[in-house]
Backbone bond lengths (Angstrom), bond angles and torsions (degrees), N, CA, C in turn:
res aa  C-N    CA-C-N  psi(-1)  N-CA   C-N-CA  omega(-1)  CA-C   N-CA-C  phi
1 A - - - 1.458 - - 1.519 109.74 -
2 E 1.337 115.87 145.54 1.461 119.94 176.88 1.517 111.49 -75.73
3 R 1.345 116.58 -26.74 1.455 120.41 178.83 1.522 109.07 -134.66
4 V 1.324 115.69 136.75 1.459 121.03 177.92 1.522 108.95 -137.49
5 A 1.328 115.43 153.97 1.458 120.68 177.26 1.528 108.57 -93.20
6 I 1.325 116.42 126.25 1.462 122.05 -177.25 1.527 109.00 -131.21
7 P 1.341 119.05 135.00 1.467 120.62 175.41 1.527 110.83 -56.66
8 V 1.309 116.87 135.53 1.466 120.16 -176.07 1.522 112.12 -62.36
9 A 1.345 117.38 -23.01 1.461 120.02 -179.74 1.523 112.17 -69.93
10 R 1.342 116.59 -9.75 1.461 119.60 -177.43 1.523 113.22 -109.66
11 V 1.315 117.49 4.36 1.458 119.61 -178.90 1.526 109.81 -126.47
12 A 1.314 115.12 159.55 1.458 120.96 179.33 1.519 109.11 -139.08
13 V 1.304 116.32 146.42 1.459 121.90 178.07 1.524 108.83 -75.56
14 I 1.320 116.41 132.57 1.460 120.66 177.84 1.522 108.43 -77.35
15 P 1.324 118.25 119.65 1.474 119.73 -177.54 1.519 111.98 -72.17
16 E 1.306 115.48 159.31 1.458 121.01 176.56 1.523 109.03 -61.10
17 G 1.312 115.54 134.84 1.454 119.87 -179.27 1.518 113.74 100.26
18 V 1.337 117.13 -7.55 1.461 121.40 177.07 1.523 108.31 -114.87
19 G 1.323 117.51 120.80 1.459 121.16 -176.81 1.513 112.51 -78.88
20 F 1.334 115.74 161.57 1.454 120.82 177.65 1.529 111.04 -60.24
21 D 1.341 117.13 -35.75 1.461 119.98 -178.38 1.521 110.96 -63.22
22 V 1.325 116.59 -44.76 1.460 120.48 179.25 1.525 110.47 -67.53
23 A 1.329 116.52 -44.76 1.467 120.53 -179.34 1.529 111.30 -59.32
24 A 1.337 116.80 -32.92 1.463 120.65 -177.91 1.523 112.96 -66.47
25 T 1.340 118.07 -19.55 1.459 120.62 -179.26 1.531 112.25 -85.15
26 L 1.322 117.81 -9.16 1.464 120.42 -170.91 1.528 116.28 -86.60
27 P 1.341 120.73 -39.04 1.475 119.11 -172.98 1.524 115.15 -62.23
28 I 1.321 119.61 -28.87 1.456 120.12 179.00 1.529 110.70 -106.34
29 A 1.316 117.93 -62.75 1.470 120.33 -176.72 1.522 111.43 -63.81
30 G 1.326 116.76 -46.58 1.462 119.62 -178.54 1.514 112.44 -64.83
31 L 1.328 116.79 -46.17 1.458 120.06 -178.14 1.528 112.27 -70.85
32 T 1.328 117.88 -30.59 1.464 119.35 174.95 1.526 109.85 -61.82
33 A 1.331 116.62 -43.31 1.464 120.23 177.70 1.525 110.88 -63.03
34 V 1.323 117.14 -42.23 1.465 120.95 179.25 1.517 111.05 -60.52
35 R 1.336 116.92 -49.40 1.462 121.47 -177.13 1.534 110.90 -63.65
36 A 1.328 117.09 -42.00 1.459 120.32 -179.02 1.527 111.02 -64.63
37 L 1.316 116.62 -41.84 1.466 120.12 -179.44 1.520 111.91 -68.80
38 E 1.315 116.89 -29.92 1.465 120.13 177.91 1.525 111.58 -60.82
39 L 1.327 117.21 -28.41 1.462 121.14 -178.41 1.521 111.96 -65.92
40 G 1.336 117.11 -19.02 1.459 120.30 179.91 1.508 113.63 -111.01
41 A 1.330 117.69 10.00 1.462 121.18 -177.01 1.531 111.14 -65.17
42 P 1.353 116.53 148.29 1.463 128.52 -3.89 1.528 111.00 -76.68
43 L 1.329 116.62 146.89 1.453 121.18 -172.42 1.524 114.24 -94.22
44 R 1.319 117.82 -17.95 1.469 119.41 -175.59 1.529 110.90 -57.34
45 G 1.336 114.63 123.11 1.455 120.62 178.59 1.511 114.73 81.79
46 S 1.333 118.34 -4.66 1.464 120.38 -178.42 1.525 110.68 -85.15
47 R 1.324 115.36 161.25 1.461 121.30 177.81 1.519 108.50 -98.72
48 V 1.326 116.27 121.20 1.462 122.46 -176.98 1.518 109.43 -120.08
49 L 1.324 116.01 131.76 1.460 122.29 176.85 1.518 108.77 -113.77
50 V 1.326 116.77 131.13 1.467 121.94 179.44 1.516 108.67 -121.57
51 T 1.341 117.22 113.69 1.458 120.30 174.56 1.530 108.65 -88.60
52 G 1.332 116.03 159.53 1.466 118.45 -176.48 1.507 111.05 58.04
53 A 1.339 115.94 37.79 1.458 120.63 -170.21 1.527 114.21 -67.95
54 S 1.323 117.97 -16.40 1.467 120.37 179.17 1.522 112.79 -82.79
55 G 1.335 116.87 -9.24 1.461 120.48 179.20 1.519 111.72 -76.25
56 G 1.328 115.66 177.95 1.455 120.45 -177.99 1.516 112.56 -62.35
57 V 1.336 117.15 -52.77 1.467 120.60 178.80 1.520 109.84 -63.48
58 G 1.333 116.18 -41.86 1.456 120.34 -178.12 1.511 113.07 -58.95
59 Q 1.326 117.38 -44.84 1.460 119.96 -179.13 1.519 111.82 -67.56
60 F 1.327 117.00 -38.06 1.459 119.28 174.47 1.528 110.37 -63.38
61 A 1.337 116.74 -43.21 1.466 120.55 -176.83 1.519 111.68 -63.73
62 V 1.321 117.22 -42.49 1.462 120.52 178.76 1.526 110.24 -58.56
63 Q 1.326 116.42 -46.38 1.460 120.27 -178.34 1.528 112.29 -65.96
64 L 1.326 116.32 -47.21 1.457 119.92 -176.13 1.523 111.61 -67.20
65 A 1.332 117.18 -39.32 1.461 120.04 177.93 1.525 110.78 -64.37
66 A 1.326 116.33 -42.15 1.466 119.83 178.62 1.528 110.83 -63.91
67 L 1.323 117.27 -39.41 1.462 120.61 178.00 1.521 111.91 -62.46
68 E 1.343 116.42 -29.26 1.467 121.17 179.62 1.527 112.05 -85.56
69 G 1.328 117.10 0.98 1.457 120.19 176.33 1.508 115.25 90.32
70 A 1.335 117.87 16.96 1.464 120.92 179.10 1.523 110.70 -82.55
71 N 1.312 115.51 156.56 1.453 122.83 172.75 1.526 106.41 -92.79
72 V 1.332 117.47 104.58 1.463 122.36 -168.96 1.525 111.88 -99.90
73 T 1.328 115.18 129.86 1.462 122.01 169.73 1.525 107.74 -111.25
74 A 1.320 116.61 124.38 1.461 121.77 -178.69 1.524 109.87 -105.22
75 V 1.329 115.43 138.41 1.466 120.86 176.74 1.521 108.28 -111.81
76 S 1.328 116.53 122.43 1.464 120.83 178.37 1.517 109.66 -150.42
77 S 1.318 115.22 130.34 1.460 119.80 177.45 1.525 111.59 -78.86
78 R 1.328 117.08 -7.33 1.463 121.89 179.98 1.531 109.17 -88.20
79 A 1.321 117.02 96.89 1.465 120.80 -177.85 1.525 111.74 -58.79
80 A 1.326 116.57 -33.46 1.463 120.25 -178.82 1.529 112.60 -66.36
81 Q 1.332 116.74 -17.44 1.465 120.86 -178.54 1.525 113.51 -94.73
82 H 1.301 118.22 -5.30 1.456 120.19 -173.22 1.525 112.98 -62.28
83 E 1.309 117.51 -44.62 1.468 119.54 179.54 1.526 110.67 -65.57
84 A 1.330 116.06 -37.73 1.468 119.71 178.45 1.523 110.57 -63.13
85 L 1.335 117.90 -38.79 1.457 121.31 179.14 1.525 111.07 -67.66
86 R 1.314 117.23 -36.07 1.466 119.57 174.93 1.526 110.17 -64.75
87 A 1.327 115.71 -38.86 1.465 119.42 178.64 1.520 111.32 -64.95
88 L 1.343 117.22 -27.35 1.462 121.00 178.71 1.525 112.61 -79.61
89 G 1.345 116.50 -11.34 1.457 118.46 176.59 1.507 116.19 127.82
90 A 1.335 118.49 -3.62 1.467 120.43 179.35 1.522 109.64 -71.48
91 R 1.332 116.96 129.08 1.461 120.33 177.25 1.511 111.31 -79.06
92 E 1.316 115.97 -27.79 1.462 120.85 179.22 1.516 108.38 -139.05
93 V 1.331 116.55 141.03 1.465 121.83 176.93 1.521 107.86 -129.93
94 V 1.320 116.35 128.56 1.463 121.47 178.96 1.520 109.32 -125.26
95 A 1.326 115.80 154.04 1.466 120.62 -178.01 1.516 111.97 -81.14
96 R 1.350 117.12 -27.71 1.463 121.88 -178.53 1.519 109.47 -133.94
97 I 1.313 115.94 147.83 1.462 119.62 178.37 1.526 110.72 -63.19
98 D 1.336 117.27 -25.85 1.468 120.46 178.04 1.524 111.75 -65.07
99 D 1.327 117.31 -18.46 1.460 120.82 -179.95 1.528 112.39 -88.66
100 A 1.331 117.09 -4.49 1.465 120.87 -179.54 1.523 109.96 -79.86
101 R 1.336 115.59 148.39 1.459 121.12 179.91 1.522 109.57 -101.45
102 D 1.328 116.51 129.35 1.458 120.21 -178.69 1.529 110.24 -89.98
103 P 1.337 118.62 170.42 1.475 127.18 -1.94 1.520 111.19 -93.61
104 F 1.345 115.77 162.24 1.460 122.01 177.46 1.524 109.45 -118.38
105 D 1.322 115.00 144.87 1.464 120.05 178.23 1.524 111.43 -77.78
106 L 1.338 116.41 -33.64 1.463 121.73 -179.40 1.517 108.86 -143.47
107 I 1.322 116.08 131.05 1.460 121.17 177.03 1.515 108.60 -123.99
108 L 1.335 116.69 123.51 1.457 122.09 174.78 1.521 106.97 -97.66
109 E 1.340 116.61 113.36 1.458 122.58 -171.09 1.520 110.69 -115.76
110 S 1.325 116.14 123.49 1.465 120.04 -178.20 1.514 113.13 -131.62
111 V 1.329 118.05 6.59 1.459 121.40 -174.42 1.522 111.44 -98.34
112 G 1.335 117.39 -41.14 1.456 120.75 -177.78 1.511 112.58 77.00
113 G 1.325 116.39 -172.87 1.463 120.85 -179.35 1.520 111.25 60.96
114 P 1.337 117.66 -140.40 1.467 121.33 -179.52 1.525 113.10 -59.30
115 S 1.338 117.14 -26.03 1.462 120.11 179.90 1.528 111.09 -64.57
116 L 1.333 116.84 -43.40 1.467 119.83 177.82 1.522 110.74 -66.17
117 T 1.338 116.95 -40.41 1.456 120.46 177.33 1.528 110.94 -56.99
118 K 1.328 115.93 -45.20 1.463 120.57 179.94 1.527 111.07 -68.89
119 A 1.327 117.12 -36.47 1.461 120.46 179.81 1.524 110.88 -59.56
120 I 1.319 116.53 -40.07 1.467 120.30 179.74 1.529 110.08 -66.19
121 E 1.328 116.61 -31.75 1.463 119.76 176.73 1.532 111.07 -71.41
122 L 1.332 116.90 -30.87 1.459 121.37 -173.81 1.525 113.98 -87.12
123 V 1.312 118.76 -18.77 1.463 120.42 -175.63 1.522 110.13 -71.80
124 G 1.339 115.60 144.96 1.449 120.94 179.31 1.518 111.91 -72.50
125 S 1.328 116.56 171.18 1.463 121.51 -173.65 1.527 113.10 -64.10
126 E 1.310 118.38 -26.32 1.460 120.90 176.63 1.529 110.93 -118.79
127 G 1.326 116.14 22.06 1.451 120.42 -176.73 1.514 113.31 -87.69
128 V 1.334 115.32 -177.42 1.466 122.59 -177.20 1.523 109.41 -132.05
129 V 1.332 115.88 133.85 1.466 121.73 168.72 1.528 106.73 -106.78
130 A 1.320 117.11 113.78 1.462 122.07 179.37 1.526 108.31 -99.78
131 V 1.320 117.01 111.41 1.459 122.27 -177.40 1.522 108.65 -98.09
132 F 1.332 117.32 117.61 1.460 119.86 -177.90 1.525 113.00 -127.68
133 G 1.332 117.10 10.07 1.456 119.46 179.10 1.513 111.20 -169.71
134 I 1.334 115.58 170.31 1.470 121.37 176.99 1.528 107.56 -149.86
135 S 1.331 114.95 66.19 1.463 120.40 -174.26 1.520 112.77 -63.69
136 S 1.331 117.74 -26.24 1.464 120.05 -179.13 1.523 112.41 -76.34
137 E 1.354 117.21 -17.68 1.462 122.46 -176.30 1.524 111.81 57.70
138 Q 1.329 117.56 27.14 1.459 121.72 179.72 1.528 110.45 -107.35
139 D 1.331 115.84 150.85 1.457 120.99 174.63 1.526 109.98 -75.12
140 S 1.336 115.36 152.65 1.456 121.22 177.11 1.527 109.23 -111.62
141 T 1.317 115.93 139.51 1.465 120.46 175.81 1.522 108.39 -126.33
142 L 1.336 116.01 147.71 1.458 119.61 178.47 1.518 109.84 -154.76
143 N 1.309 114.45 157.37 1.454 121.49 175.56 1.533 107.45 -85.66
144 A 1.323 117.32 126.70 1.464 120.53 -177.98 1.517 111.86 -56.82
145 R 1.330 118.11 -25.93 1.449 120.86 179.21 1.532 111.17 -61.66
146 T 1.336 115.13 -28.84 1.467 119.21 176.83 1.517 110.43 -59.02
147 L 1.331 116.66 -42.95 1.463 120.93 178.94 1.519 110.92 -66.58
148 F 1.342 117.09 -42.03 1.463 120.26 -178.99 1.524 111.08 -59.99
149 N 1.332 115.70 -36.02 1.463 119.76 -177.75 1.518 113.33 -77.05
150 K 1.341 117.19 -7.19 1.458 120.69 -177.36 1.523 112.81 -92.36
151 G 1.312 117.41 0.36 1.463 119.64 176.41 1.519 112.02 60.70
152 A 1.327 116.64 -116.42 1.464 121.73 -174.38 1.525 112.81 -94.11
153 A 1.330 117.94 19.79 1.461 120.13 178.23 1.526 110.09 -64.17
154 T 1.340 116.03 150.17 1.466 122.09 -176.40 1.523 110.12 -125.50
155 I 1.331 115.85 136.72 1.462 121.44 171.12 1.518 106.99 -108.26
156 Y 1.333 116.70 121.85 1.460 121.05 -172.64 1.512 109.82 -122.21
157 G 1.331 116.90 125.00 1.467 121.42 175.44 1.514 110.03 -90.51
158 L 1.321 117.27 119.37 1.460 121.99 -174.49 1.520 110.93 -113.17
159 L 1.327 117.00 123.11 1.454 122.52 174.18 1.518 107.23 -129.67
160 V 1.313 117.01 104.91 1.462 120.66 -171.33 1.519 112.20 -63.47
161 F 1.358 117.64 -25.31 1.458 120.17 179.83 1.527 112.02 -62.53
162 E 1.335 117.47 -29.49 1.456 120.27 -179.73 1.525 112.00 -64.33
163 E 1.314 116.46 -19.20 1.455 119.55 -175.67 1.525 112.39 -80.90
164 Y 1.320 117.13 -10.51 1.468 118.74 175.59 1.526 109.95 -60.34
165 D 1.340 116.37 -47.61 1.458 120.41 -178.32 1.523 112.25 -68.82
166 S 1.328 116.96 -31.81 1.454 120.05 -178.29 1.527 112.17 -78.51
167 G 1.353 116.40 -13.10 1.459 119.83 -177.60 1.516 113.10 81.70
168 R 1.353 116.74 4.41 1.458 120.85 -177.14 1.519 112.29 -73.36
169 L 1.315 116.74 -26.73 1.459 120.54 -177.80 1.517 107.92 -74.23
170 G 1.331 116.78 85.90 1.449 120.72 -167.58 1.514 115.15 -107.50
171 A 1.332 112.92 167.80 1.454 120.69 -178.53 1.521 112.26 -69.87
172 R 1.329 116.33 -30.64 1.468 118.80 -174.12 1.522 112.09 -59.64
173 D 1.337 117.34 -44.62 1.465 119.97 179.91 1.522 111.37 -69.36
174 L 1.328 117.00 -37.31 1.464 119.71 176.50 1.522 110.75 -62.45
175 E 1.326 116.39 -42.01 1.466 120.05 178.95 1.523 110.86 -63.47
176 R 1.333 116.24 -40.19 1.467 119.29 179.19 1.522 110.71 -64.04
177 L 1.336 117.15 -43.74 1.454 120.43 179.16 1.532 111.24 -62.13
178 M 1.327 116.78 -44.11 1.460 119.75 -178.99 1.521 111.49 -67.94
179 T 1.317 117.08 -32.58 1.466 119.97 175.86 1.523 110.20 -65.37
180 L 1.321 116.99 -42.21 1.467 120.46 177.49 1.528 110.99 -62.32
181 V 1.339 116.29 -40.04 1.469 119.99 177.29 1.519 110.30 -64.74
182 R 1.318 116.27 -46.69 1.473 120.71 -179.37 1.527 111.62 -59.18
183 D 1.333 115.94 -38.27 1.463 120.49 -177.30 1.524 113.03 -84.00
184 G 1.330 117.09 2.41 1.457 120.32 178.01 1.510 114.85 77.15
185 R 1.321 118.10 16.43 1.464 121.81 -178.94 1.524 112.68 -97.49
186 L 1.331 116.69 -11.79 1.463 122.21 179.70 1.513 109.03 -137.39
187 R 1.331 115.53 129.92 1.455 120.19 -179.95 1.519 110.54 -107.16
188 S 1.307 116.26 136.46 1.458 120.30 176.81 1.529 108.65 -84.53
189 P 1.329 117.71 128.78 1.466 121.05 -173.90 1.528 113.55 -83.02
190 I 1.316 117.35 64.37 1.465 121.52 179.84 1.523 109.47 -88.48
191 S 1.329 116.35 119.94 1.459 120.80 179.52 1.517 112.58 -92.31
192 L 1.329 116.28 -31.34 1.463 118.20 179.94 1.524 110.77 -154.54
193 R 1.310 114.83 154.58 1.469 122.92 175.84 1.524 107.65 -125.99
194 R 1.335 116.36 132.31 1.453 120.66 -178.03 1.518 109.91 -142.30
195 P 1.342 116.76 162.27 1.469 119.80 171.91 1.519 109.93 -64.49
196 W 1.317 116.72 149.61 1.467 120.52 -178.09 1.518 112.55 -62.07
197 T 1.332 117.15 -21.60 1.463 120.90 -179.98 1.530 112.16 -69.01
198 E 1.341 117.88 -11.85 1.460 121.41 179.24 1.524 111.56 -97.48
199 L 1.328 116.81 23.05 1.454 121.16 -179.35 1.530 113.25 -57.51
200 P 1.341 120.59 -47.94 1.473 119.43 -176.84 1.527 112.70 -57.15
201 A 1.328 117.09 -46.78 1.470 120.09 -179.26 1.520 110.76 -64.95
202 T 1.322 116.29 -39.25 1.459 120.38 -179.60 1.523 110.88 -64.28
203 M 1.334 117.44 -42.38 1.458 120.89 179.26 1.533 111.04 -63.30
204 R 1.328 116.42 -40.28 1.471 118.93 178.62 1.527 110.74 -62.20
205 E 1.322 116.41 -41.32 1.459 120.43 -179.59 1.526 111.22 -68.43
206 L 1.327 116.86 -37.22 1.464 120.43 176.85 1.519 111.27 -62.66
207 E 1.319 116.07 -43.14 1.465 120.42 179.56 1.519 111.69 -62.28
208 K 1.332 116.25 -32.90 1.464 120.64 178.99 1.523 112.19 -87.06
209 R 1.330 116.97 -0.18 1.468 123.12 179.47 1.526 110.54 54.84
210 E 1.345 115.40 49.24 1.451 120.11 -176.98 1.522 112.65 -79.63
211 Y 1.319 117.64 -12.62 1.466 119.72 176.93 1.528 108.64 -151.80
212 P 1.318 117.45 155.56 1.464 121.08 179.73 1.523 111.32 -83.25
213 G 1.319 116.13 169.78 1.459 119.78 172.35 1.514 114.06 71.70
214 K 1.344 114.78 -149.68 1.459 122.15 -171.63 1.525 111.77 -110.44
215 A 1.337 114.60 154.50 1.458 122.25 171.12 1.525 107.51 -113.72
216 V 1.318 116.96 134.13 1.457 121.87 179.74 1.520 109.10 -113.51
217 L 1.324 115.85 126.11 1.461 121.27 176.31 1.520 108.59 -100.81
218 E 1.312 116.96 126.06 1.459 122.08 -173.17 1.524 111.68 -105.65
219 V 1.313 115.21 139.98 1.463 122.32 174.76 1.519 107.06 -100.54
220 S 1.328 117.35 121.10 1.457 120.59 -176.00 1.523 111.04 -79.24
221 A 1.325 115.15 168.39 1.464 120.58 177.52 1.526 110.35 -61.26
222 M 1.331 117.07 -36.62 1.463 120.16 179.10 1.525 110.54 -65.73
223 D 1.340 116.61 -39.72 1.460 119.84 178.10 1.519 110.55 -62.61
224 R 1.315 116.65 -43.11 1.460 120.66 -178.22 1.524 111.17 -66.12
225 A 1.334 116.07 -29.62 1.462 119.83 -179.63 1.521 112.34 -79.57
226 G 1.325 115.88 -4.60 1.454 119.45 176.96 1.517 113.78 93.94
227 V 1.347 118.44 6.13 1.442 120.69 177.65 1.531 108.34 -76.94
228 P 1.317 119.11 128.01 1.463 119.69 -177.49 1.530 112.18 -55.83
229 A 1.333 115.74 128.38 1.467 119.70 179.90 1.522 110.62 -88.43
230 V 1.330 117.32 -22.38 1.453 121.84 177.66 1.513 108.32 -134.92
231 E 1.302 116.01 158.63 1.460 119.19 179.50 1.527 110.40 -67.18
232 R 1.311 115.77 134.33 1.456 119.99 177.27 1.528 108.81 -126.92
233 S 1.314 116.05 139.96 1.459 119.08 176.83 1.522 109.60 -86.75
234 E 1.319 116.57 144.35 1.463 120.59 178.98 1.526 108.71 -75.15
235 P 1.353 117.44 144.05 1.471 120.41 178.87 1.519 110.65 -64.62
């Protein structure tokens, strides 16, 4: 639909200086990072580990955790992204989670498989592992004794979509994120911008993890006016 009715508590005004493309990356990737980091609050002085740090949520999480005063370790298999992650605020960047030094107060885990198994080993006795993805599509196995030895550690499954029904997905956090973007304190991890008609190719590339960060599909003025953007056959 071109127009929909949305509760005002779930929307935020885009401030001057923030483009629609950047704003479009915030409601899911940005808010997922916000919600996951909240599980380890307060963050100042804490040790935070972010797996899949080159992804959209990962890059937001690295920046937001650093802004809160956390000591951030980023995990990324993309060697070319390591310097960029340091520029975003990571104090340490490693290629594999096995290279990270424990313990961590908060671990944001999005890879699954052996990565989640290792994350549970690395979390501190009162720490939190926030699981918000499984990009590897692999099963995780662990020895239950590992959990027993972690004392009050918590494993939390986070799905930001569930918060729509709870009303938690609010305007206040979106406004804060957009203010940080406007003020130059938060960067949106957009790797490419394409016309919306290139969705199939973009999805295939995303599945193959051919680039880091987010892809933005744009609807042109001609598309909005109803002019066909691609050839269509008549029924």
